[in-house]
mmCIF file of the N, C-alpha and C atoms, coordinates in Angstrom:
data_MODEL
# 
_entry.id   MODEL 
# 
loop_
_atom_site.group_PDB 
_atom_site.id 
_atom_site.type_symbol 
_atom_site.label_atom_id 
_atom_site.label_alt_id 
_atom_site.label_comp_id 
_atom_site.label_asym_id 
_atom_site.label_entity_id 
_atom_site.label_seq_id 
_atom_site.pdbx_PDB_ins_code 
_atom_site.Cartn_x 
_atom_site.Cartn_y 
_atom_site.Cartn_z 
_atom_site.occupancy 
_atom_site.B_iso_or_equiv 
_atom_site.pdbx_formal_charge 
_atom_site.auth_seq_id 
_atom_site.auth_comp_id 
_atom_site.auth_asym_id 
_atom_site.auth_atom_id 
_atom_site.pdbx_PDB_model_num 
ATOM 1   N N  . MET A 1 1  ? 159.958 50.380 105.001 1.00 0.00 ? 1  MET A N  1 
ATOM 2   C CA . MET A 1 1  ? 160.285 50.497 103.588 1.00 0.00 ? 1  MET A CA 1 
ATOM 3   C C  . MET A 1 1  ? 159.968 49.161 102.897 1.00 0.00 ? 1  MET A C  1 
ATOM 4   N N  . PRO A 1 2  ? 159.252 49.196 101.760 1.00 0.00 ? 2  PRO A N  1 
ATOM 5   C CA . PRO A 1 2  ? 158.952 47.957 101.043 1.00 0.00 ? 2  PRO A CA 1 
ATOM 6   C C  . PRO A 1 2  ? 160.210 47.369 100.399 1.00 0.00 ? 2  PRO A C  1 
ATOM 7   N N  . LEU A 1 3  ? 160.218 46.066 100.216 1.00 0.00 ? 3  LEU A N  1 
ATOM 8   C CA . LEU A 1 3  ? 161.328 45.414 99.533  1.00 0.00 ? 3  LEU A CA 1 
ATOM 9   C C  . LEU A 1 3  ? 161.303 45.756 98.049  1.00 0.00 ? 3  LEU A C  1 
ATOM 10  N N  . LEU A 1 4  ? 160.110 45.752 97.460  1.00 0.00 ? 4  LEU A N  1 
ATOM 11  C CA . LEU A 1 4  ? 159.928 46.128 96.054  1.00 0.00 ? 4  LEU A CA 1 
ATOM 12  C C  . LEU A 1 4  ? 158.917 47.259 96.004  1.00 0.00 ? 4  LEU A C  1 
ATOM 13  N N  . ASP A 1 5  ? 159.289 48.350 95.344  1.00 0.00 ? 5  ASP A N  1 
ATOM 14  C CA . ASP A 1 5  ? 158.417 49.514 95.241  1.00 0.00 ? 5  ASP A CA 1 
ATOM 15  C C  . ASP A 1 5  ? 158.376 49.949 93.774  1.00 0.00 ? 5  ASP A C  1 
ATOM 16  N N  . VAL A 1 6  ? 157.238 49.811 93.152  1.00 0.00 ? 6  VAL A N  1 
ATOM 17  C CA . VAL A 1 6  ? 157.046 50.174 91.751  1.00 0.00 ? 6  VAL A CA 1 
ATOM 18  C C  . VAL A 1 6  ? 156.161 51.414 91.719  1.00 0.00 ? 6  VAL A C  1 
ATOM 19  N N  . LYS A 1 7  ? 156.653 52.459 91.054  1.00 0.00 ? 7  LYS A N  1 
ATOM 20  C CA . LYS A 1 7  ? 155.958 53.746 91.056  1.00 0.00 ? 7  LYS A CA 1 
ATOM 21  C C  . LYS A 1 7  ? 155.655 54.203 89.631  1.00 0.00 ? 7  LYS A C  1 
ATOM 22  N N  . ASN A 1 8  ? 154.361 54.282 89.297  1.00 0.00 ? 8  ASN A N  1 
ATOM 23  C CA . ASN A 1 8  ? 153.895 54.849 88.029  1.00 0.00 ? 8  ASN A CA 1 
ATOM 24  C C  . ASN A 1 8  ? 154.621 54.250 86.819  1.00 0.00 ? 8  ASN A C  1 
ATOM 25  N N  . LEU A 1 9  ? 154.681 52.935 86.750  1.00 0.00 ? 9  LEU A N  1 
ATOM 26  C CA . LEU A 1 9  ? 155.417 52.226 85.697  1.00 0.00 ? 9  LEU A CA 1 
ATOM 27  C C  . LEU A 1 9  ? 154.663 52.269 84.372  1.00 0.00 ? 9  LEU A C  1 
ATOM 28  N N  . HIS A 1 10 ? 155.367 52.688 83.342  1.00 0.00 ? 10 HIS A N  1 
ATOM 29  C CA . HIS A 1 10 ? 154.851 52.690 81.970  1.00 0.00 ? 10 HIS A CA 1 
ATOM 30  C C  . HIS A 1 10 ? 155.842 51.923 81.109  1.00 0.00 ? 10 HIS A C  1 
ATOM 31  N N  . VAL A 1 11 ? 155.310 51.069 80.231  1.00 0.00 ? 11 VAL A N  1 
ATOM 32  C CA . VAL A 1 11 ? 156.156 50.320 79.303  1.00 0.00 ? 11 VAL A CA 1 
ATOM 33  C C  . VAL A 1 11 ? 155.482 50.354 77.940  1.00 0.00 ? 11 VAL A C  1 
ATOM 34  N N  . ALA A 1 12 ? 156.259 50.664 76.912  1.00 0.00 ? 12 ALA A N  1 
ATOM 35  C CA . ALA A 1 12 ? 155.706 50.758 75.562  1.00 0.00 ? 12 ALA A CA 1 
ATOM 36  C C  . ALA A 1 12 ? 156.537 49.936 74.591  1.00 0.00 ? 12 ALA A C  1 
ATOM 37  N N  . TYR A 1 13 ? 155.851 49.367 73.613  1.00 0.00 ? 13 TYR A N  1 
ATOM 38  C CA . TYR A 1 13 ? 156.486 48.742 72.452  1.00 0.00 ? 13 TYR A CA 1 
ATOM 39  C C  . TYR A 1 13 ? 156.186 49.643 71.275  1.00 0.00 ? 13 TYR A C  1 
ATOM 40  N N  . GLY A 1 14 ? 157.112 50.533 70.977  1.00 0.00 ? 14 GLY A N  1 
ATOM 41  C CA . GLY A 1 14 ? 156.843 51.529 69.943  1.00 0.00 ? 14 GLY A CA 1 
ATOM 42  C C  . GLY A 1 14 ? 155.723 52.453 70.394  1.00 0.00 ? 14 GLY A C  1 
ATOM 43  N N  . SER A 1 15 ? 154.666 52.539 69.600  1.00 0.00 ? 15 SER A N  1 
ATOM 44  C CA . SER A 1 15 ? 153.544 53.423 69.961  1.00 0.00 ? 15 SER A CA 1 
ATOM 45  C C  . SER A 1 15 ? 152.495 52.706 70.825  1.00 0.00 ? 15 SER A C  1 
ATOM 46  N N  . LEU A 1 16 ? 152.640 51.400 71.028  1.00 0.00 ? 16 LEU A N  1 
ATOM 47  C CA . LEU A 1 16 ? 151.697 50.639 71.843  1.00 0.00 ? 16 LEU A CA 1 
ATOM 48  C C  . LEU A 1 16 ? 152.120 50.668 73.308  1.00 0.00 ? 16 LEU A C  1 
ATOM 49  N N  . GLU A 1 17 ? 151.302 51.286 74.146  1.00 0.00 ? 17 GLU A N  1 
ATOM 50  C CA . GLU A 1 17 ? 151.608 51.339 75.576  1.00 0.00 ? 17 GLU A CA 1 
ATOM 51  C C  . GLU A 1 17 ? 151.023 50.093 76.232  1.00 0.00 ? 17 GLU A C  1 
ATOM 52  N N  . ALA A 1 18 ? 151.901 49.161 76.648  1.00 0.00 ? 18 ALA A N  1 
ATOM 53  C CA . ALA A 1 18 ? 151.482 47.873 77.203  1.00 0.00 ? 18 ALA A CA 1 
ATOM 54  C C  . ALA A 1 18 ? 151.178 47.955 78.694  1.00 0.00 ? 18 ALA A C  1 
ATOM 55  N N  . VAL A 1 19 ? 151.903 48.800 79.407  1.00 0.00 ? 19 VAL A N  1 
ATOM 56  C CA . VAL A 1 19 ? 151.678 49.004 80.842  1.00 0.00 ? 19 VAL A CA 1 
ATOM 57  C C  . VAL A 1 19 ? 151.482 50.494 81.042  1.00 0.00 ? 19 VAL A C  1 
ATOM 58  N N  . LYS A 1 20 ? 150.376 50.860 81.700  1.00 0.00 ? 20 LYS A N  1 
ATOM 59  C CA . LYS A 1 20 ? 149.972 52.265 81.754  1.00 0.00 ? 20 LYS A CA 1 
ATOM 60  C C  . LYS A 1 20 ? 149.912 52.782 83.188  1.00 0.00 ? 20 LYS A C  1 
ATOM 61  N N  . GLY A 1 21 ? 151.059 53.005 83.785  1.00 0.00 ? 21 GLY A N  1 
ATOM 62  C CA . GLY A 1 21 ? 151.098 53.701 85.061  1.00 0.00 ? 21 GLY A CA 1 
ATOM 63  C C  . GLY A 1 21 ? 150.702 52.887 86.280  1.00 0.00 ? 21 GLY A C  1 
ATOM 64  N N  . ILE A 1 22 ? 151.198 51.661 86.391  1.00 0.00 ? 22 ILE A N  1 
ATOM 65  C CA . ILE A 1 22 ? 150.870 50.877 87.585  1.00 0.00 ? 22 ILE A CA 1 
ATOM 66  C C  . ILE A 1 22 ? 151.836 51.198 88.722  1.00 0.00 ? 22 ILE A C  1 
ATOM 67  N N  . SER A 1 23 ? 151.341 51.103 89.913  1.00 0.00 ? 23 SER A N  1 
ATOM 68  C CA . SER A 1 23 ? 152.138 51.308 91.120  1.00 0.00 ? 23 SER A CA 1 
ATOM 69  C C  . SER A 1 23 ? 151.743 50.241 92.132  1.00 0.00 ? 23 SER A C  1 
ATOM 70  N N  . PHE A 1 24 ? 152.728 49.687 92.806  1.00 0.00 ? 24 PHE A N  1 
ATOM 71  C CA . PHE A 1 24 ? 152.459 48.737 93.889  1.00 0.00 ? 24 PHE A CA 1 
ATOM 72  C C  . PHE A 1 24 ? 153.723 48.574 94.710  1.00 0.00 ? 24 PHE A C  1 
ATOM 73  N N  . HIS A 1 25 ? 153.593 48.011 95.875  1.00 0.00 ? 25 HIS A N  1 
ATOM 74  C CA . HIS A 1 25 ? 154.769 47.699 96.676  1.00 0.00 ? 25 HIS A CA 1 
ATOM 75  C C  . HIS A 1 25 ? 154.571 46.332 97.321  1.00 0.00 ? 25 HIS A C  1 
ATOM 76  N N  . VAL A 1 26 ? 155.693 45.683 97.586  1.00 0.00 ? 26 VAL A N  1 
ATOM 77  C CA . VAL A 1 26 ? 155.703 44.359 98.187  1.00 0.00 ? 26 VAL A CA 1 
ATOM 78  C C  . VAL A 1 26 ? 156.649 44.401 99.380  1.00 0.00 ? 26 VAL A C  1 
ATOM 79  N N  . ALA A 1 27 ? 156.130 44.039 100.532 1.00 0.00 ? 27 ALA A N  1 
ATOM 80  C CA . ALA A 1 27 ? 156.948 44.011 101.745 1.00 0.00 ? 27 ALA A CA 1 
ATOM 81  C C  . ALA A 1 27 ? 157.778 42.725 101.779 1.00 0.00 ? 27 ALA A C  1 
ATOM 82  N N  . GLN A 1 28 ? 158.831 42.758 102.556 1.00 0.00 ? 28 GLN A N  1 
ATOM 83  C CA . GLN A 1 28 ? 159.644 41.561 102.740 1.00 0.00 ? 28 GLN A CA 1 
ATOM 84  C C  . GLN A 1 28 ? 158.771 40.450 103.322 1.00 0.00 ? 28 GLN A C  1 
ATOM 85  N N  . ASN A 1 29 ? 158.948 39.234 102.854 1.00 0.00 ? 29 ASN A N  1 
ATOM 86  C CA . ASN A 1 29 ? 158.198 38.043 103.278 1.00 0.00 ? 29 ASN A CA 1 
ATOM 87  C C  . ASN A 1 29 ? 156.726 38.086 102.875 1.00 0.00 ? 29 ASN A C  1 
ATOM 88  N N  . GLU A 1 30 ? 156.343 39.004 102.018 1.00 0.00 ? 30 GLU A N  1 
ATOM 89  C CA . GLU A 1 30 ? 154.974 39.076 101.524 1.00 0.00 ? 30 GLU A CA 1 
ATOM 90  C C  . GLU A 1 30 ? 154.902 38.362 100.173 1.00 0.00 ? 30 GLU A C  1 
ATOM 91  N N  . MET A 1 31 ? 153.830 37.624 99.947  1.00 0.00 ? 31 MET A N  1 
ATOM 92  C CA . MET A 1 31 ? 153.635 36.929 98.684  1.00 0.00 ? 31 MET A CA 1 
ATOM 93  C C  . MET A 1 31 ? 152.491 37.610 97.939  1.00 0.00 ? 31 MET A C  1 
ATOM 94  N N  . VAL A 1 32 ? 152.710 37.898 96.659  1.00 0.00 ? 32 VAL A N  1 
ATOM 95  C CA . VAL A 1 32 ? 151.694 38.565 95.860  1.00 0.00 ? 32 VAL A CA 1 
ATOM 96  C C  . VAL A 1 32 ? 151.527 37.840 94.531  1.00 0.00 ? 32 VAL A C  1 
ATOM 97  N N  . THR A 1 33 ? 150.458 38.158 93.835  1.00 0.00 ? 33 THR A N  1 
ATOM 98  C CA . THR A 1 33 ? 150.237 37.644 92.489  1.00 0.00 ? 33 THR A CA 1 
ATOM 99  C C  . THR A 1 33 ? 149.750 38.778 91.609  1.00 0.00 ? 33 THR A C  1 
ATOM 100 N N  . ILE A 1 34 ? 149.960 38.632 90.320  1.00 0.00 ? 34 ILE A N  1 
ATOM 101 C CA . ILE A 1 34 ? 149.477 39.616 89.357  1.00 0.00 ? 34 ILE A CA 1 
ATOM 102 C C  . ILE A 1 34 ? 148.427 38.918 88.505  1.00 0.00 ? 34 ILE A C  1 
ATOM 103 N N  . LEU A 1 35 ? 147.221 39.446 88.524  1.00 0.00 ? 35 LEU A N  1 
ATOM 104 C CA . LEU A 1 35 ? 146.103 38.876 87.778  1.00 0.00 ? 35 LEU A CA 1 
ATOM 105 C C  . LEU A 1 35 ? 145.650 39.836 86.695  1.00 0.00 ? 35 LEU A C  1 
ATOM 106 N N  . GLY A 1 36 ? 145.157 39.283 85.599  1.00 0.00 ? 36 GLY A N  1 
ATOM 107 C CA . GLY A 1 36 ? 144.599 40.115 84.549  1.00 0.00 ? 36 GLY A CA 1 
ATOM 108 C C  . GLY A 1 36 ? 144.295 39.289 83.322  1.00 0.00 ? 36 GLY A C  1 
ATOM 109 N N  . ALA A 1 37 ? 143.535 39.845 82.436  1.00 0.00 ? 37 ALA A N  1 
ATOM 110 C CA . ALA A 1 37 ? 143.157 39.185 81.181  1.00 0.00 ? 37 ALA A CA 1 
ATOM 111 C C  . ALA A 1 37 ? 144.366 39.069 80.257  1.00 0.00 ? 37 ALA A C  1 
ATOM 112 N N  . ASN A 1 38 ? 144.227 38.259 79.219  1.00 0.00 ? 38 ASN A N  1 
ATOM 113 C CA . ASN A 1 38 ? 145.274 38.175 78.195  1.00 0.00 ? 38 ASN A CA 1 
ATOM 114 C C  . ASN A 1 38 ? 145.530 39.568 77.635  1.00 0.00 ? 38 ASN A C  1 
ATOM 115 N N  . GLY A 1 39 ? 146.806 39.914 77.509  1.00 0.00 ? 39 GLY A N  1 
ATOM 116 C CA . GLY A 1 39 ? 147.161 41.213 76.957  1.00 0.00 ? 39 GLY A CA 1 
ATOM 117 C C  . GLY A 1 39 ? 147.098 42.365 77.938  1.00 0.00 ? 39 GLY A C  1 
ATOM 118 N N  . ALA A 1 40 ? 146.914 42.067 79.227  1.00 0.00 ? 40 ALA A N  1 
ATOM 119 C CA . ALA A 1 40 ? 146.788 43.127 80.229  1.00 0.00 ? 40 ALA A CA 1 
ATOM 120 C C  . ALA A 1 40 ? 148.131 43.708 80.674  1.00 0.00 ? 40 ALA A C  1 
ATOM 121 N N  . GLY A 1 41 ? 149.238 43.031 80.336  1.00 0.00 ? 41 GLY A N  1 
ATOM 122 C CA . GLY A 1 41 ? 150.560 43.553 80.694  1.00 0.00 ? 41 GLY A CA 1 
ATOM 123 C C  . GLY A 1 41 ? 151.260 42.810 81.817  1.00 0.00 ? 41 GLY A C  1 
ATOM 124 N N  . LYS A 1 42 ? 150.777 41.635 82.193  1.00 0.00 ? 42 LYS A N  1 
ATOM 125 C CA . LYS A 1 42 ? 151.392 40.874 83.299  1.00 0.00 ? 42 LYS A CA 1 
ATOM 126 C C  . LYS A 1 42 ? 152.822 40.463 82.963  1.00 0.00 ? 42 LYS A C  1 
ATOM 127 N N  . THR A 1 43 ? 153.011 39.829 81.817  1.00 0.00 ? 43 THR A N  1 
ATOM 128 C CA . THR A 1 43 ? 154.346 39.377 81.422  1.00 0.00 ? 43 THR A CA 1 
ATOM 129 C C  . THR A 1 43 ? 155.268 40.562 81.180  1.00 0.00 ? 43 THR A C  1 
ATOM 130 N N  . THR A 1 44 ? 154.763 41.603 80.554  1.00 0.00 ? 44 THR A N  1 
ATOM 131 C CA . THR A 1 44 ? 155.570 42.805 80.323  1.00 0.00 ? 44 THR A CA 1 
ATOM 132 C C  . THR A 1 44 ? 156.016 43.406 81.645  1.00 0.00 ? 44 THR A C  1 
ATOM 133 N N  . THR A 1 45 ? 155.130 43.436 82.622  1.00 0.00 ? 45 THR A N  1 
ATOM 134 C CA . THR A 1 45 ? 155.492 43.954 83.944  1.00 0.00 ? 45 THR A CA 1 
ATOM 135 C C  . THR A 1 45 ? 156.621 43.129 84.556  1.00 0.00 ? 45 THR A C  1 
ATOM 136 N N  . LEU A 1 46 ? 156.503 41.816 84.526  1.00 0.00 ? 46 LEU A N  1 
ATOM 137 C CA . LEU A 1 46 ? 157.538 40.949 85.101  1.00 0.00 ? 46 LEU A CA 1 
ATOM 138 C C  . LEU A 1 46 ? 158.856 41.070 84.346  1.00 0.00 ? 46 LEU A C  1 
ATOM 139 N N  . ARG A 1 47 ? 158.799 41.163 83.040  1.00 0.00 ? 47 ARG A N  1 
ATOM 140 C CA . ARG A 1 47 ? 160.030 41.344 82.258  1.00 0.00 ? 47 ARG A CA 1 
ATOM 141 C C  . ARG A 1 47 ? 160.687 42.683 82.575  1.00 0.00 ? 47 ARG A C  1 
ATOM 142 N N  . THR A 1 48 ? 159.882 43.685 82.834  1.00 0.00 ? 48 THR A N  1 
ATOM 143 C CA . THR A 1 48 ? 160.427 44.993 83.199  1.00 0.00 ? 48 THR A CA 1 
ATOM 144 C C  . THR A 1 48 ? 161.055 44.944 84.590  1.00 0.00 ? 48 THR A C  1 
ATOM 145 N N  . LEU A 1 49 ? 160.406 44.262 85.525  1.00 0.00 ? 49 LEU A N  1 
ATOM 146 C CA . LEU A 1 49 ? 160.956 44.148 86.882  1.00 0.00 ? 49 LEU A CA 1 
ATOM 147 C C  . LEU A 1 49 ? 162.299 43.428 86.891  1.00 0.00 ? 49 LEU A C  1 
ATOM 148 N N  . THR A 1 50 ? 162.489 42.480 85.977  1.00 0.00 ? 50 THR A N  1 
ATOM 149 C CA . THR A 1 50 ? 163.739 41.722 85.941  1.00 0.00 ? 50 THR A CA 1 
ATOM 150 C C  . THR A 1 50 ? 164.805 42.364 85.067  1.00 0.00 ? 50 THR A C  1 
ATOM 151 N N  . GLY A 1 51 ? 164.487 43.490 84.422  1.00 0.00 ? 51 GLY A N  1 
ATOM 152 C CA . GLY A 1 51 ? 165.477 44.202 83.634  1.00 0.00 ? 51 GLY A CA 1 
ATOM 153 C C  . GLY A 1 51 ? 165.543 43.788 82.183  1.00 0.00 ? 51 GLY A C  1 
ATOM 154 N N  . LEU A 1 52 ? 164.678 42.877 81.738  1.00 0.00 ? 52 LEU A N  1 
ATOM 155 C CA . LEU A 1 52 ? 164.690 42.459 80.338  1.00 0.00 ? 52 LEU A CA 1 
ATOM 156 C C  . LEU A 1 52 ? 164.128 43.530 79.418  1.00 0.00 ? 52 LEU A C  1 
ATOM 157 N N  . ILE A 1 53 ? 163.246 44.370 79.963  1.00 0.00 ? 53 ILE A N  1 
ATOM 158 C CA . ILE A 1 53 ? 162.656 45.482 79.218  1.00 0.00 ? 53 ILE A CA 1 
ATOM 159 C C  . ILE A 1 53 ? 162.862 46.750 80.045  1.00 0.00 ? 53 ILE A C  1 
ATOM 160 N N  . ARG A 1 54 ? 163.192 47.837 79.376  1.00 0.00 ? 54 ARG A N  1 
ATOM 161 C CA . ARG A 1 54 ? 163.338 49.122 80.058  1.00 0.00 ? 54 ARG A CA 1 
ATOM 162 C C  . ARG A 1 54 ? 161.993 49.849 80.081  1.00 0.00 ? 54 ARG A C  1 
ATOM 163 N N  . PRO A 1 55 ? 161.607 50.410 81.219  1.00 0.00 ? 55 PRO A N  1 
ATOM 164 C CA . PRO A 1 55 ? 160.352 51.168 81.258  1.00 0.00 ? 55 PRO A CA 1 
ATOM 165 C C  . PRO A 1 55 ? 160.487 52.477 80.488  1.00 0.00 ? 55 PRO A C  1 
ATOM 166 N N  . SER A 1 56 ? 159.385 52.944 79.943  1.00 0.00 ? 56 SER A N  1 
ATOM 167 C CA . SER A 1 56 ? 159.402 54.246 79.279  1.00 0.00 ? 56 SER A CA 1 
ATOM 168 C C  . SER A 1 56 ? 159.207 55.367 80.297  1.00 0.00 ? 56 SER A C  1 
ATOM 169 N N  . ALA A 1 57 ? 158.667 55.029 81.472  1.00 0.00 ? 57 ALA A N  1 
ATOM 170 C CA . ALA A 1 57 ? 158.515 55.997 82.566  1.00 0.00 ? 57 ALA A CA 1 
ATOM 171 C C  . ALA A 1 57 ? 158.302 55.225 83.862  1.00 0.00 ? 57 ALA A C  1 
ATOM 172 N N  . GLY A 1 58 ? 158.499 55.904 84.968  1.00 0.00 ? 58 GLY A N  1 
ATOM 173 C CA . GLY A 1 58 ? 158.279 55.305 86.274  1.00 0.00 ? 58 GLY A CA 1 
ATOM 174 C C  . GLY A 1 58 ? 159.572 54.851 86.933  1.00 0.00 ? 58 GLY A C  1 
ATOM 175 N N  . GLU A 1 59 ? 159.427 54.296 88.126  1.00 0.00 ? 59 GLU A N  1 
ATOM 176 C CA . GLU A 1 59 ? 160.587 53.860 88.909  1.00 0.00 ? 59 GLU A CA 1 
ATOM 177 C C  . GLU A 1 59 ? 160.348 52.468 89.472  1.00 0.00 ? 59 GLU A C  1 
ATOM 178 N N  . ILE A 1 60 ? 161.438 51.714 89.564  1.00 0.00 ? 60 ILE A N  1 
ATOM 179 C CA . ILE A 1 60 ? 161.414 50.409 90.213  1.00 0.00 ? 60 ILE A CA 1 
ATOM 180 C C  . ILE A 1 60 ? 162.531 50.417 91.247  1.00 0.00 ? 60 ILE A C  1 
ATOM 181 N N  . TRP A 1 61 ? 162.157 50.252 92.501  1.00 0.00 ? 61 TRP A N  1 
ATOM 182 C CA . TRP A 1 61 ? 163.113 50.218 93.600  1.00 0.00 ? 61 TRP A CA 1 
ATOM 183 C C  . TRP A 1 61 ? 163.081 48.834 94.234  1.00 0.00 ? 61 TRP A C  1 
ATOM 184 N N  . PHE A 1 62 ? 164.249 48.232 94.420  1.00 0.00 ? 62 PHE A N  1 
ATOM 185 C CA . PHE A 1 62 ? 164.344 46.947 95.090  1.00 0.00 ? 62 PHE A CA 1 
ATOM 186 C C  . PHE A 1 62 ? 165.341 47.070 96.227  1.00 0.00 ? 62 PHE A C  1 
ATOM 187 N N  . ASP A 1 63 ? 164.883 46.835 97.420  1.00 0.00 ? 63 ASP A N  1 
ATOM 188 C CA . ASP A 1 63 ? 165.730 46.899 98.619  1.00 0.00 ? 63 ASP A CA 1 
ATOM 189 C C  . ASP A 1 63 ? 166.476 48.228 98.707  1.00 0.00 ? 63 ASP A C  1 
ATOM 190 N N  . GLY A 1 64 ? 165.766 49.317 98.352  1.00 0.00 ? 64 GLY A N  1 
ATOM 191 C CA . GLY A 1 64 ? 166.338 50.657 98.448  1.00 0.00 ? 64 GLY A CA 1 
ATOM 192 C C  . GLY A 1 64 ? 167.225 51.063 97.287  1.00 0.00 ? 64 GLY A C  1 
ATOM 193 N N  . ILE A 1 65 ? 167.318 50.220 96.254  1.00 0.00 ? 65 ILE A N  1 
ATOM 194 C CA . ILE A 1 65 ? 168.170 50.514 95.098  1.00 0.00 ? 65 ILE A CA 1 
ATOM 195 C C  . ILE A 1 65 ? 167.285 50.795 93.889  1.00 0.00 ? 65 ILE A C  1 
ATOM 196 N N  . ASN A 1 66 ? 167.542 51.903 93.221  1.00 0.00 ? 66 ASN A N  1 
ATOM 197 C CA . ASN A 1 66 ? 166.824 52.251 92.001  1.00 0.00 ? 66 ASN A CA 1 
ATOM 198 C C  . ASN A 1 66 ? 167.357 51.365 90.879  1.00 0.00 ? 66 ASN A C  1 
ATOM 199 N N  . LEU A 1 67 ? 166.535 50.447 90.376  1.00 0.00 ? 67 LEU A N  1 
ATOM 200 C CA . LEU A 1 67 ? 167.001 49.495 89.374  1.00 0.00 ? 67 LEU A CA 1 
ATOM 201 C C  . LEU A 1 67 ? 167.337 50.136 88.036  1.00 0.00 ? 67 LEU A C  1 
ATOM 202 N N  . ALA A 1 68 ? 166.882 51.356 87.791  1.00 0.00 ? 68 ALA A N  1 
ATOM 203 C CA . ALA A 1 68 ? 167.246 52.050 86.553  1.00 0.00 ? 68 ALA A CA 1 
ATOM 204 C C  . ALA A 1 68 ? 168.738 52.356 86.517  1.00 0.00 ? 68 ALA A C  1 
ATOM 205 N N  . LEU A 1 69 ? 169.369 52.374 87.677  1.00 0.00 ? 69 LEU A N  1 
ATOM 206 C CA . LEU A 1 69 ? 170.795 52.687 87.758  1.00 0.00 ? 69 LEU A CA 1 
ATOM 207 C C  . LEU A 1 69 ? 171.678 51.447 87.731  1.00 0.00 ? 69 LEU A C  1 
ATOM 208 N N  . VAL A 1 70 ? 171.066 50.262 87.653  1.00 0.00 ? 70 VAL A N  1 
ATOM 209 C CA . VAL A 1 70 ? 171.811 49.002 87.695  1.00 0.00 ? 70 VAL A CA 1 
ATOM 210 C C  . VAL A 1 70 ? 171.659 48.292 86.357  1.00 0.00 ? 70 VAL A C  1 
ATOM 211 N N  . PRO A 1 71 ? 172.766 47.957 85.684  1.00 0.00 ? 71 PRO A N  1 
ATOM 212 C CA . PRO A 1 71 ? 172.654 47.214 84.427  1.00 0.00 ? 71 PRO A CA 1 
ATOM 213 C C  . PRO A 1 71 ? 172.028 45.841 84.679  1.00 0.00 ? 71 PRO A C  1 
ATOM 214 N N  . PRO A 1 72 ? 171.126 45.388 83.797  1.00 0.00 ? 72 PRO A N  1 
ATOM 215 C CA . PRO A 1 72 ? 170.438 44.110 84.021  1.00 0.00 ? 72 PRO A CA 1 
ATOM 216 C C  . PRO A 1 72 ? 171.379 42.938 84.257  1.00 0.00 ? 72 PRO A C  1 
ATOM 217 N N  . HIS A 1 73 ? 172.533 42.904 83.571  1.00 0.00 ? 73 HIS A N  1 
ATOM 218 C CA . HIS A 1 73 ? 173.445 41.763 83.726  1.00 0.00 ? 73 HIS A CA 1 
ATOM 219 C C  . HIS A 1 73 ? 174.109 41.711 85.104  1.00 0.00 ? 73 HIS A C  1 
ATOM 220 N N  . SER A 1 74 ? 174.040 42.802 85.854  1.00 0.00 ? 74 SER A N  1 
ATOM 221 C CA . SER A 1 74 ? 174.663 42.787 87.174  1.00 0.00 ? 74 SER A CA 1 
ATOM 222 C C  . SER A 1 74 ? 173.660 42.588 88.306  1.00 0.00 ? 74 SER A C  1 
ATOM 223 N N  . LEU A 1 75 ? 172.374 42.422 87.961  1.00 0.00 ? 75 LEU A N  1 
ATOM 224 C CA . LEU A 1 75 ? 171.379 42.165 88.989  1.00 0.00 ? 75 LEU A CA 1 
ATOM 225 C C  . LEU A 1 75 ? 171.574 40.757 89.554  1.00 0.00 ? 75 LEU A C  1 
ATOM 226 N N  . HIS A 1 76 ? 171.475 40.647 90.835  1.00 0.00 ? 76 HIS A N  1 
ATOM 227 C CA . HIS A 1 76 ? 171.517 39.332 91.468  1.00 0.00 ? 76 HIS A CA 1 
ATOM 228 C C  . HIS A 1 76 ? 170.684 39.390 92.724  1.00 0.00 ? 76 HIS A C  1 
ATOM 229 N N  . TRP A 1 77 ? 170.153 38.262 93.126  1.00 0.00 ? 77 TRP A N  1 
ATOM 230 C CA . TRP A 1 77 ? 169.299 38.202 94.321  1.00 0.00 ? 77 TRP A CA 1 
ATOM 231 C C  . TRP A 1 77 ? 170.155 37.807 95.505  1.00 0.00 ? 77 TRP A C  1 
ATOM 232 N N  . ARG A 1 78 ? 169.962 38.505 96.585  1.00 0.00 ? 78 ARG A N  1 
ATOM 233 C CA . ARG A 1 78 ? 170.758 38.235 97.798  1.00 0.00 ? 78 ARG A CA 1 
ATOM 234 C C  . ARG A 1 78 ? 170.154 37.135 98.601  1.00 0.00 ? 78 ARG A C  1 
# 
């Protein structure tokens, strides 16, 4: 099971869809990077992963927990 599992993530600012259905997973002890041009959605993706922005669709799972069910203020790293 991956430590971080992102499935079909969509994020929109009003009618502007900033992230359009990305999926990826990160295993424990794995290091990854997100690359892309300006405006590609890198910062929006990271803000969504940390709970600062709510996705309009998709799922984010961290260590087997669906982050949509956890309020952002109660997230903490173990």
